[in-house]
Each structure stands twice: as structure tokens, then as C-alpha cells.
C-alpha positions as CSV (number, residue, x, y, z in Angstrom):
1,X,36.5,-30.9,34.5
2,X,36.1,-27.2,34.9
3,X,36.5,-24.6,32.3
4,X,39.6,-23.1,34.3
5,X,41.3,-26.6,34.6
6,X,40.8,-27.1,31.0
7,X,42.1,-23.9,30.2
8,X,45.4,-24.5,32.2
9,X,46.3,-27.8,30.1
10,X,46.3,-25.7,27.0
11,X,49.7,-24.3,25.5
12,X,50.9,-20.7,26.4
13,X,49.2,-18.3,23.8
14,X,46.3,-20.5,23.0
15,X,44.4,-20.1,25.9
16,X,40.5,-19.6,25.3
17,X,39.0,-16.3,26.6
18,X,35.9,-17.6,28.0
19,X,34.4,-14.0,28.5
20,X,35.1,-13.0,25.0
21,X,32.5,-11.1,23.0
22,X,30.7,-13.9,21.7
23,X,27.7,-13.7,24.0
24,X,27.4,-9.9,23.2
25,X,27.3,-10.6,19.6
26,X,24.7,-13.2,20.0
27,X,22.6,-10.4,21.4
28,X,22.1,-9.3,17.8
29,X,21.0,-12.5,16.5
30,X,17.5,-12.6,15.2
31,X,15.3,-15.1,15.9
32,X,12.8,-16.6,13.7
33,X,11.1,-18.6,16.6
34,X,11.9,-18.3,20.4
35,X,14.1,-21.0,21.6
36,X,13.2,-20.2,25.3
37,X,10.2,-20.8,27.5
38,X,7.4,-18.9,26.2
39,X,6.3,-18.0,29.6
40,X,9.7,-15.8,30.3
41,X,7.8,-13.4,27.7
42,X,4.7,-12.9,29.8
43,X,5.8,-10.3,32.1
44,X,7.2,-8.2,29.5
45,X,3.7,-8.2,27.7
46,X,2.0,-7.0,30.6
47,X,4.3,-4.3,31.3
48,X,4.0,-2.9,27.4
49,X,0.4,-3.5,27.9
50,X,0.3,-1.3,31.2
51,X,2.2,1.7,29.3
52,X,-0.5,1.5,26.7
53,X,-3.2,1.7,29.4
54,X,-1.3,4.8,31.0
55,X,-1.5,6.7,27.7
56,X,-4.9,6.0,27.1
57,X,-6.3,7.0,30.6
58,X,-4.1,10.0,30.8
59,X,-4.7,11.1,27.1
60,X,-8.4,10.8,27.0
61,X,-8.8,11.6,30.5
62,X,-7.4,15.1,30.0
63,X,-9.2,15.4,26.7
64,X,-12.7,14.3,27.9
65,X,-13.9,17.5,29.5
66,X,-13.3,19.4,26.3
67,X,-14.4,16.8,24.2
68,X,-18.0,16.3,25.7
69,X,-18.7,19.9,25.6
70,X,-18.7,19.9,22.0
71,X,-21.6,17.7,22.2
72,X,-20.2,14.7,19.6
73,X,-22.6,12.6,18.1
74,X,-23.6,9.2,18.8
75,X,-21.6,7.5,16.5
76,X,-18.5,8.8,18.4
77,X,-19.6,7.5,21.6
78,X,-20.1,4.1,19.9
79,X,-16.4,4.3,18.6
80,X,-15.3,5.1,22.1
81,X,-17.1,2.3,23.5
82,X,-15.5,-0.3,20.7
83,X,-12.0,0.9,21.3
84,X,-12.3,0.8,24.9
85,X,-13.8,-2.7,25.3
86,X,-10.8,-3.8,22.8
87,X,-8.5,-2.7,25.6
88,X,-10.3,-4.8,27.9
89,X,-10.3,-7.7,26.0
90,X,-6.7,-7.7,25.0
91,X,-5.9,-7.3,28.8
92,X,-7.9,-10.1,29.5
93,X,-5.8,-12.1,26.6
94,X,-2.6,-11.2,28.2
95,X,-3.9,-11.9,31.8
96,X,-5.0,-15.3,30.7
97,X,-1.6,-16.1,29.6
98,X,0.0,-14.9,32.5
99,X,-2.2,-17.0,34.6
100,X,-1.6,-20.0,32.3
101,X,-5.2,-20.2,31.0
102,X,-4.1,-20.9,27.2
103,X,-7.1,-22.8,26.4
104,X,-9.2,-19.8,27.3
105,X,-7.0,-17.5,25.9
106,X,-7.3,-19.2,22.4
107,X,-11.0,-19.3,22.5
108,X,-11.5,-15.9,23.3
109,X,-8.9,-15.0,20.5
110,X,-11.7,-15.6,18.1
111,X,-13.8,-13.0,19.8
112,X,-11.1,-10.7,19.1
113,X,-10.7,-11.3,15.5
114,X,-14.4,-10.2,15.4
115,X,-13.9,-7.3,17.3
116,X,-11.1,-6.2,15.3
117,X,-13.2,-6.4,12.3
118,X,-16.0,-4.2,14.0
119,X,-12.8,-1.8,14.8
120,X,-12.0,-1.6,11.2
121,X,-15.5,-0.2,10.4
122,X,-15.9,2.0,13.5
123,X,-12.6,3.6,12.7
124,X,-13.4,5.3,9.5
125,X,-17.0,6.0,10.8
126,X,-15.3,8.2,13.5
127,X,-13.1,9.8,11.2
128,X,-16.2,11.0,9.1
129,X,-18.3,11.6,12.2
130,X,-15.6,13.7,13.8
131,X,-15.2,15.8,10.6
132,X,-18.5,16.3,10.1
133,X,-18.8,17.5,13.7
134,X,-15.9,20.2,13.3
135,X,-17.6,21.4,9.6
136,X,-21.1,21.9,11.7
137,X,-19.0,24.0,14.3
138,X,-16.6,26.0,12.2
139,X,-17.4,25.4,8.5
140,X,-15.4,23.5,5.9
141,X,-11.6,23.0,6.6
142,X,-8.9,20.5,5.5
143,X,-8.7,17.3,7.9
144,X,-5.0,16.2,7.2
145,X,-5.1,14.1,10.3
146,X,-6.6,11.3,8.0
147,X,-3.2,10.3,7.2
148,X,-2.1,9.7,10.9
149,X,-5.9,8.0,11.5
150,X,-5.2,5.7,8.5
151,X,-1.8,4.9,9.5
152,X,-2.9,4.0,13.3
153,X,-6.0,1.8,12.0
154,X,-4.3,0.4,9.0
155,X,-1.3,-0.6,10.9
156,X,-3.2,-2.3,13.9
157,X,-5.4,-4.6,11.4
158,X,-2.2,-5.4,9.3
159,X,0.1,-6.4,12.4
160,X,-3.0,-7.9,14.1
161,X,-3.5,-10.1,11.1
162,X,0.1,-11.1,10.9
163,X,0.1,-11.9,14.7
164,X,-2.8,-14.0,14.1
165,X,-1.0,-16.2,11.4
166,X,2.0,-16.3,13.9
167,X,0.0,-17.9,16.6
168,X,1.9,-21.2,16.5
169,X,5.0,-19.0,17.2
170,X,4.3,-17.9,20.5
171,X,7.4,-15.4,20.8
172,X,6.4,-13.9,17.8
173,X,2.6,-13.8,18.1
174,X,3.1,-11.9,21.6
175,X,5.2,-9.4,20.1
176,X,3.0,-8.9,17.1
177,X,-0.1,-8.5,19.1
178,X,1.4,-6.0,21.4
179,X,2.7,-4.0,18.4
180,X,-0.9,-4.0,16.7
181,X,-1.9,-2.1,19.9
182,X,1.1,0.1,20.0
183,X,-0.3,1.4,16.3
184,X,-3.5,2.4,18.2
185,X,-1.5,4.2,20.8
186,X,-1.0,7.8,19.1
187,X,-4.5,9.3,20.1
188,X,-4.0,8.5,23.6
189,X,-0.5,9.8,23.7
190,X,-0.7,12.9,21.7
191,X,-3.5,14.2,23.8
192,X,-1.3,14.1,26.9
193,X,1.1,16.4,25.0
194,X,-1.7,18.6,23.3
195,X,-3.1,19.4,26.8
196,X,0.2,19.9,28.8
197,X,2.4,21.3,26.0
198,X,0.7,22.5,22.9
199,X,3.1,23.8,20.3
200,X,3.0,24.5,16.5
201,X,4.9,21.7,14.4
202,X,7.1,23.0,11.8
203,X,8.6,20.1,10.3
204,X,7.8,16.5,9.5
205,X,10.3,15.4,12.2
206,X,8.9,17.4,14.8
207,X,5.5,16.1,14.1
208,X,6.6,12.7,14.2
209,X,8.4,13.2,17.6
210,X,5.3,15.0,19.1
211,X,2.4,13.0,17.6
212,X,4.1,9.5,17.9
213,X,6.5,9.5,20.8
214,X,4.1,7.1,22.6
215,X,5.0,4.6,19.8
216,X,8.6,5.3,19.7
217,X,8.8,4.8,23.5
218,X,7.2,1.7,23.5
219,X,9.1,0.2,20.4
220,X,12.4,1.4,21.9
221,X,11.8,-0.4,25.4
222,X,10.4,-3.6,23.7
223,X,13.4,-3.7,21.2
224,X,15.9,-2.8,23.9
225,X,14.6,-5.4,26.4
226,X,14.9,-8.1,23.6
227,X,18.2,-6.9,22.8
228,X,19.4,-7.0,26.3
229,X,18.1,-10.8,26.6
230,X,19.2,-11.6,23.5
231,X,16.0,-12.5,22.2
232,X,15.3,-10.2,18.9
233,X,12.5,-11.7,16.8
234,X,12.9,-10.8,13.2
235,X,9.5,-10.5,12.2
236,X,9.2,-8.3,15.3
237,X,11.9,-6.1,14.4
238,X,11.2,-5.7,10.6
239,X,7.3,-4.8,11.6
240,X,8.7,-2.2,14.2
241,X,10.7,-0.4,11.9
242,X,7.9,-0.6,9.2
243,X,5.3,0.9,11.6
244,X,7.8,3.7,12.7
245,X,8.2,4.4,9.1
246,X,4.7,4.7,8.2
247,X,4.1,6.8,11.2
248,X,6.9,9.3,9.8
249,X,4.8,9.2,6.5
250,X,1.8,10.0,8.2
251,X,3.6,13.0,10.0
252,X,5.1,14.2,6.9
253,X,1.3,14.3,5.0
254,X,0.0,16.1,8.0
255,X,2.2,19.2,6.9
256,X,1.9,18.5,3.3
257,X,-0.2,21.3,1.6
258,X,-1.4,19.0,-1.4
259,X,-2.5,16.1,1.0
260,X,-4.1,19.0,3.2
261,X,-5.9,20.4,-0.3
262,X,-6.8,16.9,-0.9
263,X,-8.5,16.3,2.2
264,X,-10.6,19.5,2.0
265,X,-12.3,18.3,-1.3
266,X,-13.0,14.9,0.6
267,X,-14.4,17.1,3.5
268,X,-16.4,19.2,1.2
269,X,-17.6,16.1,-0.7
270,X,-19.0,14.4,2.6
271,X,-20.8,17.6,3.8
272,X,-22.9,17.6,0.7
């Protein structure tokens, strides 16, 4: 019996609206685990990764000439190499899943764990090296950008660790790993605007939008797609909101004078 035949048998006034908002409300349901085929998440992951690559290539490509003209120290070149290799490694991971090479994906995953630890070391090394390079060129100065750099790297390491713990939950694992890489995106995306449309940031909100628009864009696209498909994962939604909240905190600290004064003390101590 079809739904239409069943509906015709019901008394007047008690017919069921089979096009009711039930499905619309179901879109907002938070899933702990994906109750759909994990293969259906593979192409979206590839799209989000592609957007990250665009931000990295355009941002650092536009900035490369002026950066190299400053004769950066070897440690900054090593930092760039480590983080670039990471992008190729995470791309290989996504492509292995797209090509259904799950076994190789899992094996390579342990290399990524070790590489993430290396990034956790090279991140602070790069902050110190960049600060000392500027001190050598321009003298002592505050370095409030440390707040942004700390959120970028800290968010990456925390989200990566959470994603690693969720590896038996494919839907949550994929989203958390992409989100971990989103946390590293601001340096690339912000350089695009800095080169094309430099402005003076007058408020935490403008700093947040200017410096983290790449994060906002990708997170909105990811959550919007999942909402459209009715596939919101609770851990991913909460982690996305937490990341944006800390991004805003970093933007606030960047323009906060007490924080700037504190970073000047740090730079002064490092330069001794």
C-alpha cells in the first residue's frame, strides 16, 4: 500500500501531512556518530582541503618576494618546509581515503602523529626566529601576534589529538582532522588581504574578520553543508564554535595594550 492509498483511508481531519517539517527539524539533529556511509564524506573533505590549499598558495605566494628580501634565518626556512610537507601529508591521507586505501591511510597516520609533534616544536621556534629577525632589523618592539600564533598552533594540536582519539568514529574523525588544519589557515589567508587590501584594524571585531576570515569561511561551509545534509556531528559543531571563540580572543589580545606590553618584555628578554 502506498502512502497516498493509506492517507485516503483515514477519516477527514486526521490525514497525515507527509511533507511536514519533520525532515527539516531532523536536519538540526546532532549526531554522535555518522549513521550514513562514511564514503559519502570523502568528496566534501577533499573540497575543504582544496580551499585550504588555495589560501596557502595565494597567501604565501603573494608574500614570498618581500619575505625572502628580508633574508630570513635558516630556522624559518625549516619551519616553512615542515609545515609545507604537512600539507602534502594530509593531502595524501585524504586522497588515500578517496581511493579507498584505508589500510595505507592508517599506516601513514602514525607518521602524521610524529610530524604533528615536530610542528609543535617548529611553531614556537618560528615565532622566536621571526621576532629576533625583526629586532635585528628594526630594534625592540612588542610582538602581540604571539596570541594569534598560539591559538593557531594550540588549536591545531588539540583538535588533531581529539581527531586521533575519534579515529574509530569516521564521520567525526574526518571533520576534526580538517578542522585541525583550518586552525593553521590564518597565516595564509590573512596574507592575501594584507597584500591586496591593507587596512588599520580599529577593533577586535575587525581584527577577527580580517585575520580569521578564512577560518570563518571554511567552518561556515562545513557546518552549512552538514546542516543541509542533516549530518551535524556534535563534536565537530562544538569544536568549531570553540575554535572561532579562541580566534576572537586572539584578535582581542592583539589590540590590547597590556598584552602588547607583556610581549615587549618577552622580546626584550629573548634579545638578551
